[in-house]
C-alpha positions in Angstrom: 140.8 106.6 -186.6 138.2 107.0 -183.9 137.4 103.3 -184.0 141.1 102.6 -183.4 141.3 105.0 -180.4 138.1 103.4 -179.0 139.6 99.9 -179.4 142.8 100.9 -177.7 140.9 102.5 -174.8 138.8 99.4 -174.3 141.9 97.3 -174.4 143.6 99.2 -171.6 140.4 99.3 -169.5 140.2 95.5 -169.8 143.7 95.2 -168.3 142.7 96.9 -165.0 140.0 95.3 -162.9 137.2 97.8 -162.1 136.8 96.5 -158.5 140.1 97.8 -157.2 140.1 100.2 -154.3 142.6 102.1 -152.2 142.3 99.4 -149.5 143.8 96.9 -152.0 147.0 98.9 -151.8 147.0 99.8 -148.1 149.4 96.9 -147.2 151.9 98.2 -149.6 151.7 101.7 -148.1 152.5 100.6 -144.5 156.1 100.4 -143.5 157.8 97.1 -144.0 160.5 97.4 -141.3 160.2 97.4 -137.6 162.7 99.5 -135.6 163.0 101.6 -132.5 165.8 104.0 -131.8 166.9 104.7 -128.2 169.5 107.3 -127.2 171.0 107.2 -123.6 173.2 110.1 -122.7 174.9 110.8 -119.4 174.7 114.4 -118.2 177.8 114.7 -115.9 176.7 118.0 -114.4 173.5 116.4 -112.9 174.6 112.8 -113.0 171.4 111.9 -114.9 171.1 109.3 -117.6 168.7 110.8 -120.1 166.8 108.4 -122.3 164.9 109.1 -125.5 163.1 106.3 -127.4 161.4 106.6 -130.8 158.9 104.0 -131.9 156.3 104.0 -134.8 152.9 104.9 -133.4 151.0 102.2 -135.3 153.4 99.5 -134.0 153.1 100.7 -130.4 149.3 100.8 -130.7 149.2 97.3 -132.1 151.4 96.1 -129.2 149.1 97.7 -126.6 146.1 96.2 -128.2 147.5 92.7 -128.6 149.3 92.6 -125.2 146.9 94.4 -123.0 143.6 94.5 -125.0 143.3 98.3 -125.1 142.6 100.5 -128.0 145.2 103.2 -127.1 144.1 105.9 -129.5 147.6 107.5 -129.3 148.0 110.9 -130.8 144.3 111.5 -130.7 142.0 113.5 -128.5 140.4 110.2 -127.4 143.6 108.6 -126.0 142.8 105.8 -123.6 143.6 106.8 -120.0 145.1 103.4 -119.5 147.6 103.8 -122.3 150.2 105.6 -120.1 150.0 103.0 -117.4 150.4 100.0 -119.8 153.1 101.8 -121.7 155.2 102.3 -118.6 154.6 98.7 -117.5 155.8 97.5 -120.9 158.8 99.8 -121.0 159.9 98.6 -117.5 159.6 95.0 -118.6 161.3 95.3 -122.0 164.1 97.9 -121.4 166.5 97.0 -118.6 169.5 99.1 -117.6 172.3 97.9 -115.3 175.1 100.1 -114.0 178.1 98.2 -112.7 176.0 95.0 -112.9 173.2 96.5 -110.7 169.7 96.9 -112.0 168.6 100.6 -112.0 165.2 102.0 -112.3 164.2 104.9 -114.5 161.4 107.4 -114.4 159.0 107.9 -117.3 158.8 111.6 -118.0 156.4 111.8 -120.9 155.9 111.5 -124.6 155.3 113.6 -127.7 154.4 112.7 -131.2 156.5 113.5 -134.2 155.0 112.6 -137.6 154.4 108.8 -137.4 156.5 108.3 -134.3 156.0 108.5 -130.6 159.0 110.0 -128.7 159.3 108.7 -125.2 161.4 110.5 -122.5 162.8 108.7 -119.4 165.7 109.3 -117.0 167.7 107.7 -114.3 168.2 110.5 -111.7 171.5 110.4 -109.7 172.6 107.5 -111.8 176.1 107.0 -110.3 177.6 107.0 -113.8 180.3 109.5 -112.9 182.3 106.7 -111.4 180.7 103.7 -113.0 182.8 101.1 -114.8 180.1 99.7 -117.0 176.6 100.3 -118.3 174.6 97.4 -119.8 171.3 97.7 -121.8 168.8 95.0 -122.5 166.2 96.1 -125.0 163.4 93.8 -126.2 160.9 96.5 -127.4 158.4 95.1 -129.8 160.4 91.8 -130.2 157.4 89.9 -128.9 155.2 91.3 -131.6 157.5 91.6 -134.6 160.1 88.9 -135.4 162.0 91.4 -137.7 162.1 94.1 -134.9 165.4 95.9 -134.5 166.2 98.1 -131.6 169.0 100.5 -132.2 170.6 101.8 -128.9 173.1 104.6 -128.7 174.9 105.1 -125.4 176.9 108.3 -124.9 179.1 108.6 -121.8 182.3 110.4 -120.9 182.9 111.4 -124.5 182.4 107.8 -125.7 179.6 106.7 -128.0 178.7 103.0 -128.5 175.8 101.9 -130.7 174.1 98.5 -130.8 171.5 96.9 -133.1 169.6 94.6 -130.7 167.4 91.9 -132.1 165.4 89.0 -130.7 167.9 86.5 -129.2 170.7 89.1 -129.2 169.1 91.9 -127.1 172.0 93.0 -124.8 174.8 95.6 -125.2 177.5 96.8 -122.8 179.8 99.7 -122.6 182.9 99.4 -120.3 184.9 102.3 -118.9 188.5 102.2 -117.7 
């Protein structure tokens, strides 16, 4: 009986290579989808357009490294002082907002980290949305790095909510008002 158990044990050990390590499975542990979620909401009392964007930290770090050549070190005590500057530069280039067809600028307010995501806060002060007829959003976040990237954008105005899934080649959404 002991010989049979030993033979079975050797058989199973032979099925599994002894040179496997955790790093062999790391690719399988990383996320396989690329997505950002942006919510834009008009606050009628202050006429601000408040913008919140969620992006995976590792994707954003990879982008900052490949595009600007910096090791951002986001969500660490050694965060690169240039990370904020390049992040703002990238956001302004890849997320464009038009109100009544006119390009509007937005202010970067800051960020916080939540699990494996960075949450970015921006706003358009005195947006003019109280009387606007349309708001258009162009969002190309991370599309230059990940072909599969999807940018989900929710726009909430005057009690209306419109959601878009924007991808490379189809990166614009518009909400019209009567």
